[in-house]
N, CA, C and O atoms as a GROMACS GRO file, in nm:
protein
  628
    1MET      N    1  -3.672   5.358  15.520
    1MET     CA    2  -3.680   5.293  15.379
    1MET      C    3  -3.685   5.426  15.285
    1MET      O    4  -3.771   5.514  15.300
    2LYS      N    5  -3.590   5.430  15.195
    2LYS     CA    6  -3.605   5.535  15.117
    2LYS      C    7  -3.692   5.499  14.990
    2LYS      O    8  -3.688   5.386  14.940
    3ARG      N    9  -3.764   5.592  14.944
    3ARG     CA   10  -3.846   5.550  14.838
    3ARG      C   11  -3.788   5.616  14.708
    3ARG      O   12  -3.748   5.732  14.710
    4GLY      N   13  -3.785   5.534  14.587
    4GLY     CA   14  -3.728   5.605  14.472
    4GLY      C   15  -3.847   5.664  14.398
    4GLY      O   16  -3.964   5.649  14.435
    5ARG      N   17  -3.805   5.737  14.282
    5ARG     CA   18  -3.897   5.811  14.232
    5ARG      C   19  -3.991   5.716  14.129
    5ARG      O   20  -3.935   5.635  14.055
    6ARG      N   21  -4.113   5.728  14.128
    6ARG     CA   22  -4.179   5.632  14.051
    6ARG      C   23  -4.202   5.677  13.907
    6ARG      O   24  -4.282   5.768  13.881
    7ILE      N   25  -4.127   5.610  13.808
    7ILE     CA   26  -4.131   5.652  13.683
    7ILE      C   27  -4.247   5.583  13.583
    7ILE      O   28  -4.288   5.636  13.479
    8GLY      N   29  -4.285   5.470  13.630
    8GLY     CA   30  -4.363   5.414  13.558
    8GLY      C   31  -4.507   5.472  13.494
    8GLY      O   32  -4.532   5.487  13.374
    9PRO      N   33  -4.578   5.494  13.589
    9PRO     CA   34  -4.717   5.584  13.541
    9PRO      C   35  -4.697   5.689  13.459
    9PRO      O   36  -4.775   5.708  13.366
   10ARG      N   37  -4.583   5.777  13.485
   10ARG     CA   38  -4.576   5.897  13.424
   10ARG      C   39  -4.540   5.881  13.294
   10ARG      O   40  -4.594   5.940  13.201
   11VAL      N   41  -4.420   5.778  13.281
   11VAL     CA   42  -4.378   5.758  13.138
   11VAL      C   43  -4.494   5.701  13.068
   11VAL      O   44  -4.535   5.763  12.970
   12ARG      N   45  -4.551   5.599  13.102
   12ARG     CA   46  -4.676   5.537  13.026
   12ARG      C   47  -4.783   5.635  12.986
   12ARG      O   48  -4.848   5.621  12.882
   13GLY      N   49  -4.797   5.722  13.060
   13GLY     CA   50  -4.898   5.833  13.041
   13GLY      C   51  -4.859   5.927  12.924
   13GLY      O   52  -4.940   5.982  12.850
   14ARG      N   53  -4.725   5.938  12.918
   14ARG     CA   54  -4.659   6.037  12.814
   14ARG      C   55  -4.651   5.966  12.676
   14ARG      O   56  -4.644   6.029  12.570
   15GLU      N   57  -4.653   5.832  12.684
   15GLU     CA   58  -4.632   5.752  12.558
   15GLU      C   59  -4.763   5.682  12.516
   15GLU      O   60  -4.763   5.599  12.426
   16ALA      N   61  -4.873   5.716  12.582
   16ALA     CA   62  -4.988   5.635  12.536
   16ALA      C   63  -5.044   5.648  12.399
   16ALA      O   64  -5.102   5.552  12.349
   17GLY      N   65  -5.031   5.758  12.336
   17GLY     CA   66  -5.068   5.783  12.210
   17GLY      C   67  -4.980   5.762  12.088
   17GLY      O   68  -5.014   5.774  11.971
   18VAL      N   69  -4.866   5.730  12.132
   18VAL     CA   70  -4.746   5.697  12.038
   18VAL      C   71  -4.800   5.614  11.915
   18VAL      O   72  -4.800   5.653  11.798
   19ALA      N   73  -4.853   5.481  11.966
   19ALA     CA   74  -4.861   5.384  11.880
   19ALA      C   75  -4.976   5.415  11.762
   19ALA      O   76  -4.977   5.363  11.651
   20ALA      N   77  -5.067   5.505  11.810
   20ALA     CA   78  -5.175   5.540  11.711
   20ALA      C   79  -5.125   5.652  11.616
   20ALA      O   80  -5.170   5.666  11.503
   21ILE      N   81  -5.014   5.742  11.679
   21ILE     CA   82  -4.950   5.815  11.583
   21ILE      C   83  -4.881   5.764  11.477
   21ILE      O   84  -4.891   5.809  11.363
   22GLU      N   85  -4.796   5.653  11.516
   22GLU     CA   86  -4.722   5.590  11.432
   22GLU      C   87  -4.806   5.523  11.322
   22GLU      O   88  -4.771   5.530  11.204
   23PHE      N   89  -4.913   5.460  11.358
   23PHE     CA   90  -5.001   5.372  11.280
   23PHE      C   91  -5.057   5.482  11.170
   23PHE      O   92  -5.049   5.461  11.048
   24ALA      N   93  -5.114   5.599  11.226
   24ALA     CA   94  -5.157   5.693  11.145
   24ALA      C   95  -5.043   5.744  11.030
   24ALA      O   96  -5.077   5.780  10.918
   25MET      N   97  -4.932   5.743  11.067
   25MET     CA   98  -4.830   5.775  10.968
   25MET      C   99  -4.781   5.665  10.869
   25MET      O  100  -4.716   5.691  10.768
   26VAL      N  101  -4.818   5.537  10.910
   26VAL     CA  102  -4.760   5.421  10.823
   26VAL      C  103  -4.886   5.374  10.740
   26VAL      O  104  -4.871   5.323  10.629
   27LEU      N  105  -4.994   5.390  10.790
   27LEU     CA  106  -5.112   5.370  10.708
   27LEU      C  107  -5.147   5.393  10.563
   27LEU      O  108  -5.198   5.315  10.483
   28PRO      N  109  -5.108   5.514  10.548
   28PRO     CA  110  -5.138   5.579  10.400
   28PRO      C  111  -5.022   5.505  10.304
   28PRO      O  112  -5.050   5.473  10.189
   29LEU      N  113  -4.910   5.486  10.355
   29LEU     CA  114  -4.800   5.434  10.281
   29LEU      C  115  -4.861   5.276  10.267
   29LEU      O  116  -4.864   5.234  10.151
   30LEU      N  117  -4.899   5.204  10.351
   30LEU     CA  118  -4.930   5.075  10.339
   30LEU      C  119  -5.063   5.049  10.249
   30LEU      O  120  -5.083   4.944  10.189
   31VAL      N  121  -5.135   5.141  10.250
   31VAL     CA  122  -5.270   5.145  10.170
   31VAL      C  123  -5.214   5.170  10.029
   31VAL      O  124  -5.259   5.102   9.937
   32ALA      N  125  -5.125   5.255  10.008
   32ALA     CA  126  -5.090   5.291   9.864
   32ALA      C  127  -4.997   5.180   9.804
   32ALA      O  128  -4.999   5.158   9.683
   33VAL      N  129  -4.918   5.114   9.887
   33VAL     CA  130  -4.868   5.005   9.833
   33VAL      C  131  -4.946   4.880   9.788
   33VAL      O  132  -4.923   4.816   9.685
   34VAL      N  133  -5.050   4.851   9.889
   34VAL     CA  134  -5.151   4.758   9.858
   34VAL      C  135  -5.226   4.774   9.723
   34VAL      O  136  -5.232   4.687   9.636
   35LEU      N  137  -5.284   4.900   9.718
   35LEU     CA  138  -5.355   4.924   9.616
   35LEU      C  139  -5.265   4.940   9.466
   35LEU      O  140  -5.314   4.923   9.354
   36GLY      N  141  -5.152   4.969   9.489
   36GLY     CA  142  -5.049   4.969   9.373
   36GLY      C  143  -5.024   4.810   9.335
   36GLY      O  144  -4.999   4.773   9.220
   37ILE      N  145  -5.033   4.742   9.421
   37ILE     CA  146  -5.008   4.603   9.377
   37ILE      C  147  -5.156   4.530   9.331
   37ILE      O  148  -5.158   4.437   9.251
   38VAL      N  149  -5.244   4.572   9.377
   38VAL     CA  150  -5.376   4.519   9.316
   38VAL      C  151  -5.397   4.589   9.168
   38VAL      O  152  -5.439   4.519   9.076
   39TYR      N  153  -5.367   4.717   9.148
   39TYR     CA  154  -5.390   4.790   9.037
   39TYR      C  155  -5.319   4.751   8.932
   39TYR      O  156  -5.376   4.747   8.823
   40TYR      N  157  -5.168   4.710   8.944
   40TYR     CA  158  -5.085   4.662   8.847
   40TYR      C  159  -5.110   4.524   8.821
   40TYR      O  160  -5.086   4.478   8.709
   41GLY      N  161  -5.163   4.447   8.925
   41GLY     CA  162  -5.209   4.313   8.902
   41GLY      C  163  -5.322   4.301   8.805
   41GLY      O  164  -5.336   4.203   8.732
   42MET      N  165  -5.408   4.411   8.805
   42MET     CA  166  -5.511   4.428   8.709
   42MET      C  167  -5.464   4.439   8.563
   42MET      O  168  -5.511   4.381   8.465
   43VAL      N  169  -5.358   4.529   8.570
   43VAL     CA  170  -5.302   4.567   8.430
   43VAL      C  171  -5.244   4.443   8.375
   43VAL      O  172  -5.278   4.417   8.260
   44LEU      N  173  -5.171   4.369   8.430
   44LEU     CA  174  -5.099   4.242   8.389
   44LEU      C  175  -5.186   4.149   8.361
   44LEU      O  176  -5.156   4.075   8.267
   45ALA      N  177  -5.303   4.128   8.427
   45ALA     CA  178  -5.390   4.024   8.390
   45ALA      C  179  -5.470   4.063   8.271
   45ALA      O  180  -5.499   3.981   8.184
   46LEU      N  181  -5.509   4.198   8.264
   46LEU     CA  182  -5.552   4.226   8.127
   46LEU      C  183  -5.464   4.203   8.000
   46LEU      O  184  -5.509   4.158   7.894
   47GLU      N  185  -5.332   4.240   8.023
   47GLU     CA  186  -5.248   4.215   7.902
   47GLU      C  187  -5.226   4.054   7.884
   47GLU      O  188  -5.199   4.008   7.773
   48GLN      N  189  -5.240   3.970   8.002
   48GLN     CA  190  -5.246   3.846   7.949
   48GLN      C  191  -5.370   3.787   7.911
   48GLN      O  192  -5.364   3.677   7.855
   49VAL      N  193  -5.472   3.835   7.930
   49VAL     CA  194  -5.605   3.808   7.859
   49VAL      C  195  -5.581   3.850   7.706
   49VAL      O  196  -5.609   3.772   7.614
   50LEU      N  197  -5.529   3.973   7.684
   50LEU     CA  198  -5.507   4.011   7.549
   50LEU      C  199  -5.402   3.911   7.460
   50LEU      O  200  -5.424   3.872   7.345
   51THR      N  201  -5.308   3.886   7.526
   51THR     CA  202  -5.195   3.794   7.470
   51THR      C  203  -5.266   3.670   7.456
   51THR      O  204  -5.262   3.628   7.340
   52LEU      N  205  -5.326   3.602   7.534
   52LEU     CA  206  -5.401   3.459   7.515
   52LEU      C  207  -5.500   3.478   7.405
   52LEU      O  208  -5.513   3.383   7.329
   53ALA      N  209  -5.567   3.577   7.384
   53ALA     CA  210  -5.665   3.581   7.278
   53ALA      C  211  -5.580   3.606   7.138
   53ALA      O  212  -5.615   3.560   7.030
   54ALA      N  213  -5.481   3.675   7.157
   54ALA     CA  214  -5.410   3.692   7.022
   54ALA      C  215  -5.341   3.565   6.987
   54ALA      O  216  -5.328   3.545   6.866
   55ALA      N  217  -5.291   3.468   7.074
   55ALA     CA  218  -5.247   3.351   7.055
   55ALA      C  219  -5.339   3.255   6.984
   55ALA      O  220  -5.305   3.174   6.898
   56GLU      N  221  -5.469   3.278   7.035
   56GLU     CA  222  -5.574   3.201   7.002
   56GLU      C  223  -5.600   3.223   6.842
   56GLU      O  224  -5.611   3.130   6.762
   57GLY      N  225  -5.606   3.329   6.816
   57GLY     CA  226  -5.616   3.381   6.680
   57GLY      C  227  -5.522   3.345   6.595
   57GLY      O  228  -5.551   3.297   6.486
   58ALA      N  229  -5.397   3.363   6.637
   58ALA     CA  230  -5.292   3.290   6.547
   58ALA      C  231  -5.287   3.141   6.538
   58ALA      O  232  -5.238   3.092   6.436
   59ARG      N  233  -5.330   3.069   6.628
   59ARG     CA  234  -5.345   2.926   6.598
   59ARG      C  235  -5.460   2.901   6.508
   59ARG      O  236  -5.460   2.799   6.439
   60ALA      N  237  -5.567   2.995   6.503
   60ALA     CA  238  -5.682   2.979   6.406
   60ALA      C  239  -5.634   2.992   6.282
   60ALA      O  240  -5.691   2.921   6.200
   61ALA      N  241  -5.532   3.074   6.235
   61ALA     CA  242  -5.481   3.088   6.105
   61ALA      C  243  -5.411   2.964   6.085
   61ALA      O  244  -5.402   2.934   5.966
   62LEU      N  245  -5.356   2.878   6.170
   62LEU     CA  246  -5.275   2.763   6.126
   62LEU      C  247  -5.411   2.645   6.109
   62LEU      O  248  -5.403   2.553   6.027
   63ARG      N  249  -5.506   2.659   6.178
   63ARG     CA  250  -5.615   2.547   6.180
   63ARG      C  251  -5.708   2.553   6.049
   63ARG      O  252  -5.758   2.456   5.993
   64TYR      N  253  -5.719   2.692   6.013
   64TYR     CA  254  -5.809   2.716   5.902
   64TYR      C  255  -5.787   2.613   5.787
   64TYR      O  256  -5.672   2.571   5.770
   65PRO      N  257  -5.889   2.569   5.706
   65PRO     CA  258  -5.855   2.462   5.611
   65PRO      C  259  -5.802   2.538   5.498
   65PRO      O  260  -5.850   2.644   5.460
   66ALA      N  261  -5.687   2.473   5.439
   66ALA     CA  262  -5.607   2.504   5.314
   66ALA      C  263  -5.706   2.519   5.202
   66ALA      O  264  -5.810   2.454   5.186
   67GLY      N  265  -5.663   2.607   5.134
   67GLY     CA  266  -5.758   2.633   4.989
   67GLY      C  267  -5.866   2.729   4.996
   67GLY      O  268  -5.948   2.734   5.088
   68ALA      N  269  -5.862   2.801   4.902
   68ALA     CA  270  -5.967   2.899   4.890
   68ALA      C  271  -6.062   2.865   4.775
   68ALA      O  272  -6.023   2.795   4.682
   69PRO      N  273  -6.187   2.913   4.781
   69PRO     CA  274  -6.291   2.874   4.655
   69PRO      C  275  -6.227   2.900   4.530
   69PRO      O  276  -6.257   2.816   4.445
   70ASP      N  277  -6.134   3.008   4.482
   70ASP     CA  278  -6.076   3.036   4.377
   70ASP      C  279  -5.959   2.947   4.360
   70ASP      O  280  -5.924   2.922   4.245
   71GLY      N  281  -5.894   2.897   4.459
   71GLY     CA  282  -5.787   2.830   4.454
   71GLY      C  283  -5.632   2.913   4.450
   71GLY      O  284  -5.525   2.857   4.427
   72SER      N  285  -5.648   3.035   4.474
   72SER     CA  286  -5.529   3.120   4.475
   72SER      C  287  -5.466   3.118   4.620
   72SER      O  288  -5.539   3.122   4.719
   73ALA      N  289  -5.333   3.113   4.631
   73ALA     CA  290  -5.262   3.123   4.765
   73ALA      C  291  -5.303   3.248   4.837
   73ALA      O  292  -5.324   3.245   4.958
   74GLU      N  293  -5.314   3.362   4.763
   74GLU     CA  294  -5.335   3.498   4.814
   74GLU      C  295  -5.480   3.505   4.881
   74GLU      O  296  -5.495   3.570   4.984
   75ALA      N  297  -5.596   3.433   4.817
   75ALA     CA  298  -5.705   3.426   4.894
   75ALA      C  299  -5.722   3.343   5.000
   75ALA      O  300  -5.804   3.368   5.088
   76SER      N  301  -5.646   3.237   5.000
   76SER     CA  302  -5.629   3.132   5.109
   76SER      C  303  -5.567   3.212   5.242
   76SER      O  304  -5.610   3.198   5.357
   77ARG      N  305  -5.452   3.303   5.201
   77ARG     CA  306  -5.415   3.369   5.308
   77ARG      C  307  -5.488   3.475   5.363
   77ARG      O  308  -5.470   3.504   5.481
   78ALA      N  309  -5.583   3.549   5.280
   78ALA     CA  310  -5.660   3.625   5.334
   78ALA      C  311  -5.786   3.566   5.415
   78ALA      O  312  -5.846   3.625   5.504
   79LEU      N  313  -5.811   3.448   5.371
   79LEU     CA  314  -5.916   3.367   5.460
   79LEU      C  315  -5.856   3.334   5.608
   79LEU      O  316  -5.921   3.340   5.713
   80ARG      N  317  -5.723   3.301   5.596
   80ARG     CA  318  -5.671   3.269   5.711
   80ARG      C  319  -5.655   3.387   5.803
   80ARG      O  320  -5.678   3.372   5.923
   81VAL      N  321  -5.618   3.496   5.759
   81VAL     CA  322  -5.604   3.610   5.832
   81VAL      C  323  -5.722   3.685   5.886
   81VAL      O  324  -5.716   3.761   5.983
   82ALA      N  325  -5.837   3.654   5.810
   82ALA     CA  326  -5.971   3.693   5.853
   82ALA      C  327  -6.019   3.597   5.977
   82ALA      O  328  -6.078   3.642   6.075
   83ALA      N  329  -5.987   3.459   5.961
   83ALA     CA  330  -6.012   3.364   6.058
   83ALA      C  331  -5.934   3.414   6.188
   83ALA      O  332  -5.995   3.423   6.294
   84ALA      N  333  -5.818   3.442   6.178
   84ALA     CA  334  -5.730   3.490   6.297
   84ALA      C  335  -5.795   3.585   6.365
   84ALA      O  336  -5.829   3.572   6.483
   85ALA      N  337  -5.821   3.709   6.282
   85ALA     CA  338  -5.889   3.824   6.357
   85ALA      C  339  -6.028   3.795   6.437
   85ALA      O  340  -6.060   3.835   6.550
   86GLN      N  341  -6.102   3.714   6.345
   86GLN     CA  342  -6.238   3.664   6.407
   86GLN      C  343  -6.219   3.587   6.537
   86GLN      O  344  -6.287   3.617   6.636
   87THR      N  345  -6.125   3.484   6.541
   87THR     CA  346  -6.111   3.400   6.669
   87THR      C  347  -6.034   3.489   6.778
   87THR      O  348  -6.056   3.472   6.898
   88ALA      N  349  -5.963   3.563   6.743
   88ALA     CA  350  -5.887   3.657   6.845
   88ALA      C  351  -5.996   3.746   6.923
   88ALA      O  352  -6.001   3.755   7.045
   89ARG      N  353  -6.084   3.809   6.833
   89ARG     CA  354  -6.200   3.870   6.908
   89ARG      C  355  -6.294   3.796   6.959
   89ARG      O  356  -6.371   3.846   7.041
   90ALA      N  357  -6.307   3.674   6.923
   90ALA     CA  358  -6.419   3.583   6.983
   90ALA      C  359  -6.350   3.530   7.128
   90ALA      O  360  -6.422   3.501   7.224
   91ALA      N  361  -6.224   3.523   7.132
   91ALA     CA  362  -6.172   3.477   7.253
   91ALA      C  363  -6.182   3.570   7.371
   91ALA      O  364  -6.172   3.529   7.486
   92LEU      N  365  -6.202   3.694   7.340
   92LEU     CA  366  -6.215   3.785   7.464
   92LEU      C  367  -6.357   3.787   7.515
   92LEU      O  368  -6.450   3.742   7.448
   93PRO      N  369  -6.371   3.843   7.640
   93PRO     CA  370  -6.488   3.838   7.722
   93PRO      C  371  -6.578   3.964   7.619
   93PRO      O  372  -6.531   4.046   7.540
   94ASP      N  373  -6.704   3.942   7.652
   94ASP     CA  374  -6.782   4.035   7.578
   94ASP      C  375  -6.756   4.194   7.616
   94ASP      O  376  -6.769   4.279   7.528
   95THR      N  377  -6.723   4.226   7.731
   95THR     CA  378  -6.700   4.358   7.768
   95THR      C  379  -6.571   4.403   7.717
   95THR      O  380  -6.556   4.524   7.700
   96LEU      N  381  -6.472   4.320   7.687
   96LEU     CA  382  -6.348   4.368   7.613
   96LEU      C  383  -6.363   4.369   7.474
   96LEU      O  384  -6.286   4.434   7.403
   97GLN      N  385  -6.464   4.296   7.425
   97GLN     CA  386  -6.483   4.311   7.281
   97GLN      C  387  -6.528   4.437   7.231
   97GLN      O  388  -6.493   4.486   7.124
   98ARG      N  389  -6.617   4.491   7.326
   98ARG     CA  390  -6.685   4.606   7.280
   98ARG      C  391  -6.583   4.744   7.290
   98ARG      O  392  -6.581   4.843   7.217
   99GLN      N  393  -6.507   4.714   7.396
   99GLN     CA  394  -6.392   4.820   7.417
   99GLN      C  395  -6.272   4.810   7.327
   99GLN      O  396  -6.192   4.904   7.329
  100LEU      N  397  -6.251   4.710   7.251
  100LEU     CA  398  -6.128   4.687   7.179
  100LEU      C  399  -6.102   4.805   7.094
  100LEU      O  400  -6.188   4.843   7.015
  101ALA      N  401  -5.990   4.865   7.106
  101ALA     CA  402  -5.951   4.982   7.011
  101ALA      C  403  -5.952   4.952   6.867
  101ALA      O  404  -5.900   4.849   6.825
  102SER      N  405  -6.003   5.028   6.797
  102SER     CA  406  -5.992   5.012   6.664
  102SER      C  407  -5.891   5.083   6.587
  102SER      O  408  -5.919   5.171   6.506
  103SER      N  409  -5.767   5.041   6.616
  103SER     CA  410  -5.650   5.096   6.569
  103SER      C  411  -5.594   5.027   6.444
  103SER      O  412  -5.472   5.005   6.437
  104GLY      N  413  -5.673   4.993   6.349
  104GLY     CA  414  -5.629   4.921   6.234
  104GLY      C  415  -5.665   4.788   6.226
  104GLY      O  416  -5.764   4.759   6.292
  105GLY      N  417  -5.610   4.694   6.161
  105GLY     CA  418  -5.654   4.556   6.159
  105GLY      C  419  -5.594   4.489   6.267
  105GLY      O  420  -5.486   4.519   6.319
  106ILE      N  421  -5.683   4.383   6.304
  106ILE     CA  422  -5.626   4.299   6.441
  106ILE      C  423  -5.512   4.198   6.397
  106ILE      O  424  -5.412   4.175   6.465
  107ALA      N  425  -5.544   4.134   6.264
  107ALA     CA  426  -5.444   4.050   6.228
  107ALA      C  427  -5.390   4.087   6.062
  107ALA      O  428  -5.466   4.126   5.973
  108THR      N  429  -5.270   4.070   6.049
  108THR     CA  430  -5.188   4.088   5.924
  108THR      C  431  -5.117   3.974   5.880
  108THR      O  432  -5.083   3.886   5.960
  109ALA      N  433  -5.089   3.968   5.748
  109ALA     CA  434  -4.994   3.861   5.691
  109ALA      C  435  -4.884   3.959   5.641
  109ALA      O  436  -4.904   4.066   5.583
  110ALA      N  437  -4.762   3.903   5.673
  110ALA     CA  438  -4.632   3.961   5.624
  110ALA      C  439  -4.522   3.858   5.612
  110ALA      O  440  -4.532   3.757   5.681
  111ALA      N  441  -4.422   3.873   5.534
  111ALA     CA  442  -4.324   3.787   5.514
  111ALA      C  443  -4.251   3.762   5.638
  111ALA      O  444  -4.240   3.851   5.721
  112CYS      N  445  -4.191   3.627   5.659
  112CYS     CA  446  -4.133   3.600   5.787
  112CYS      C  447  -3.987   3.630   5.772
  112CYS      O  448  -3.952   3.638   5.654
  113ALA      N  449  -3.893   3.648   5.861
  113ALA     CA  450  -3.742   3.656   5.837
  113ALA      C  451  -3.683   3.528   5.802
  113ALA      O  452  -3.587   3.525   5.724
  114ALA      N  453  -3.723   3.440   5.844
  114ALA     CA  454  -3.685   3.286   5.809
  114ALA      C  455  -3.775   3.173   5.827
  114ALA      O  456  -3.819   3.153   5.940
  115PRO      N  457  -3.803   3.108   5.746
  115PRO     CA  458  -3.751   3.094   5.607
  115PRO      C  459  -3.802   3.205   5.523
  115PRO      O  460  -3.908   3.259   5.555
  116ALA      N  461  -3.736   3.244   5.418
  116ALA     CA  462  -3.777   3.366   5.340
  116ALA      C  463  -3.928   3.338   5.273
  116ALA      O  464  -4.000   3.435   5.252
  117ASP      N  465  -3.967   3.225   5.246
  117ASP     CA  466  -4.072   3.203   5.158
  117ASP      C  467  -4.204   3.192   5.239
  117ASP      O  468  -4.314   3.187   5.184
  118ALA      N  469  -4.185   3.187   5.378
  118ALA     CA  470  -4.295   3.170   5.462
  118ALA      C  471  -4.362   3.290   5.484
  118ALA      O  472  -4.308   3.399   5.468
  119ILE      N  473  -4.490   3.273   5.524
  119ILE     CA  474  -4.590   3.401   5.569
  119ILE      C  475  -4.626   3.382   5.730
  119ILE      O  476  -4.661   3.280   5.789
  120CYS      N  477  -4.606   3.516   5.782
  120CYS     CA  478  -4.630   3.494   5.911
  120CYS      C  479  -4.757   3.586   5.939
  120CYS      O  480  -4.763   3.696   5.885
  121VAL      N  481  -4.845   3.547   6.014
  121VAL     CA  482  -4.971   3.586   6.055
  121VAL      C  483  -4.943   3.675   6.192
  121VAL      O  484  -4.915   3.606   6.290
  122ASN      N  485  -4.946   3.788   6.209
  122ASN     CA  486  -4.927   3.864   6.319
  122ASN      C  487  -5.065   3.912   6.383
  122ASN      O  488  -5.140   3.984   6.316
  123VAL      N  489  -5.094   3.880   6.492
  123VAL     CA  490  -5.216   3.915   6.552
  123VAL      C  491  -5.181   3.996   6.676
  123VAL      O  492  -5.110   3.951   6.766
  124THR      N  493  -5.248   4.146   6.677
  124THR     CA  494  -5.224   4.228   6.770
  124THR      C  495  -5.354   4.272   6.825
  124THR      O  496  -5.444   4.308   6.750
  125LEU      N  497  -5.366   4.269   6.955
  125LEU     CA  498  -5.506   4.337   7.017
  125LEU      C  499  -5.471   4.450   7.094
  125LEU      O  500  -5.399   4.430   7.191
  126ARG      N  501  -5.513   4.580   7.067
  126ARG     CA  502  -5.491   4.688   7.138
  126ARG      C  503  -5.617   4.738   7.221
  126ARG      O  504  -5.720   4.755   7.156
  127LEU      N  505  -5.620   4.761   7.342
  127LEU     CA  506  -5.723   4.809   7.425
  127LEU      C  507  -5.683   4.934   7.504
  127LEU      O  508  -5.582   4.940   7.575
  128GLY      N  509  -5.766   5.027   7.488
  128GLY     CA  510  -5.739   5.139   7.567
  128GLY      C  511  -5.764   5.135   7.703
  128GLY      O  512  -5.876   5.118   7.750
  129ALA      N  513  -5.653   5.153   7.774
  129ALA     CA  514  -5.668   5.127   7.934
  129ALA      C  515  -5.754   5.205   7.995
  129ALA      O  516  -5.817   5.155   8.088
  130ALA      N  517  -5.775   5.330   7.962
  130ALA     CA  518  -5.857   5.424   8.028
  130ALA      C  519  -6.010   5.355   8.027
  130ALA      O  520  -6.083   5.362   8.126
  131SER      N  521  -6.044   5.297   7.923
  131SER     CA  522  -6.171   5.238   7.925
  131SER      C  523  -6.209   5.139   7.994
  131SER      O  524  -6.329   5.113   8.005
  132VAL      N  525  -6.114   5.066   8.052
  132VAL     CA  526  -6.129   4.944   8.136
  132VAL      C  527  -6.099   4.954   8.278
  132VAL      O  528  -6.166   4.893   8.361
  133LEU      N  529  -5.981   5.042   8.314
  133LEU     CA  530  -5.940   5.033   8.442
  133LEU      C  531  -5.986   5.178   8.509
  133LEU      O  532  -5.978   5.280   8.441
  134PRO      N  533  -6.029   5.183   8.632
  134PRO     CA  534  -6.044   5.297   8.706
  134PRO      C  535  -5.916   5.393   8.719
  134PRO      O  536  -5.801   5.353   8.737
  135SER      N  537  -5.956   5.523   8.706
  135SER     CA  538  -5.842   5.613   8.707
  135SER      C  539  -5.800   5.627   8.876
  135SER      O  540  -5.879   5.640   8.970
  136VAL      N  541  -5.685   5.622   8.882
  136VAL     CA  542  -5.626   5.626   9.023
  136VAL      C  543  -5.535   5.734   9.032
  136VAL      O  544  -5.442   5.727   8.951
  137PRO      N  545  -5.535   5.838   9.111
  137PRO     CA  546  -5.450   5.959   9.106
  137PRO      C  547  -5.298   5.920   9.145
  137PRO      O  548  -5.273   5.850   9.244
  138PHE      N  549  -5.206   5.966   9.066
  138PHE     CA  550  -5.071   5.951   9.098
  138PHE      C  551  -5.027   5.816   9.052
  138PHE      O  552  -4.914   5.783   9.088
  139VAL      N  553  -5.093   5.735   8.981
  139VAL     CA  554  -5.057   5.604   8.942
  139VAL      C  555  -5.046   5.611   8.776
  139VAL      O  556  -5.143   5.623   8.702
  140PRO      N  557  -4.917   5.600   8.735
  140PRO     CA  558  -4.914   5.590   8.598
  140PRO      C  559  -4.969   5.478   8.519
  140PRO      O  560  -4.955   5.361   8.556
  141LEU      N  561  -5.029   5.511   8.414
  141LEU     CA  562  -5.096   5.374   8.347
  141LEU      C  563  -5.058   5.390   8.205
  141LEU      O  564  -5.061   5.505   8.163
  142PRO      N  565  -5.021   5.296   8.123
  142PRO     CA  566  -4.996   5.306   7.980
  142PRO      C  567  -5.124   5.343   7.919
  142PRO      O  568  -5.232   5.309   7.968
  143ASP      N  569  -5.113   5.420   7.802
  143ASP     CA  570  -5.240   5.451   7.713
  143ASP      C  571  -5.312   5.312   7.661
  143ASP      O  572  -5.434   5.294   7.674
  144THR      N  573  -5.237   5.231   7.609
  144THR     CA  574  -5.286   5.106   7.544
  144THR      C  575  -5.226   4.996   7.594
  144THR      O  576  -5.104   4.993   7.605
  145LEU      N  577  -5.309   4.887   7.634
  145LEU     CA  578  -5.266   4.759   7.668
  145LEU      C  579  -5.259   4.659   7.536
  145LEU      O  580  -5.352   4.658   7.455
  146THR      N  581  -5.161   4.588   7.523
  146THR     CA  582  -5.136   4.526   7.395
  146THR      C  583  -5.116   4.384   7.417
  146THR      O  584  -5.050   4.353   7.516
  147GLY      N  585  -5.159   4.300   7.345
  147GLY     CA  586  -5.122   4.157   7.334
  147GLY      C  587  -5.106   4.126   7.202
  147GLY      O  588  -5.179   4.180   7.119
  148SER      N  589  -5.007   4.036   7.164
  148SER     CA  590  -4.970   4.000   7.039
  148SER      C  591  -4.909   3.855   7.019
  148SER      O  592  -4.838   3.805   7.106
  149ALA      N  593  -4.940   3.789   6.896
  149ALA     CA  594  -4.887   3.666   6.890
  149ALA      C  595  -4.850   3.643   6.736
  149ALA      O  596  -4.908   3.712   6.652
  150VAL      N  597  -4.772   3.566   6.706
  150VAL     CA  598  -4.734   3.539   6.560
  150VAL      C  599  -4.748   3.385   6.522
  150VAL      O  600  -4.715   3.295   6.599
  151ALA      N  601  -4.794   3.366   6.411
  151ALA     CA  602  -4.799   3.222   6.370
  151ALA      C  603  -4.743   3.218   6.229
  151ALA      O  604  -4.778   3.299   6.144
  152GLN      N  605  -4.644   3.110   6.204
  152GLN     CA  606  -4.591   3.109   6.072
  152GLN      C  607  -4.662   2.992   5.992
  152GLN      O  608  -4.678   2.875   6.026
  153LEU      N  609  -4.701   3.058   5.879
  153LEU     CA  610  -4.774   2.945   5.773
  153LEU      C  611  -4.670   2.899   5.685
  153LEU      O  612  -4.570   2.968   5.664
  154ALA      N  613  -4.689   2.787   5.633
  154ALA     CA  614  -4.595   2.716   5.539
  154ALA      C  615  -4.616   2.806   5.406
  154ALA      O  616  -4.717   2.872   5.382
  155ALA      N  617  -4.492   2.795   5.317
  155ALA     CA  618  -4.495   2.875   5.194
  155ALA      C  619  -4.603   2.850   5.108
  155ALA      O  620  -4.662   2.940   5.047
  156ASP      N  621  -4.638   2.710   5.100
  156ASP     CA  622  -4.731   2.686   4.996
  156ASP      C  623  -4.873   2.717   5.022
  156ASP      O  624  -4.958   2.686   4.939
  157LEU      N  625  -4.903   2.778   5.134
  157LEU     CA  626  -5.042   2.827   5.168
  157LEU      C  627  -5.081   2.966   5.136
  157LEU      O  628  -5.194   3.006   5.164
   0.00000   0.00000   0.00000
């Protein structure tokens, strides 16, 4: 009986560490992808929180009782804008309230595009991303996270 060459143990011995080497090559890429997904998920969640707080502030401008103590429309508008800014700030968690970037006013009143005589209350919240998110090397991050909302007030307010 003729014996053939035994290939099994010798081949298995040569390929014994290949799986570990392949895993070591793929693991950093896999970890980078997972961390990127988590990190950008945090960025999107923070922007969503800012947008929802801005929308709440814009709604507060609509709910604010009409009429100012002196009866002028301009004073009433100013009270509504102040209520919008205060409500937007209050809708944020305490940690974000303290870190809210002070880049001008939170709420402003401006003329709307249509109808021409209406007033729009713009609520914009800006938060420095570096103050909230941890820094991760080689991961680009916007300088400022922004959430904004607009509410249209009737012309007689």
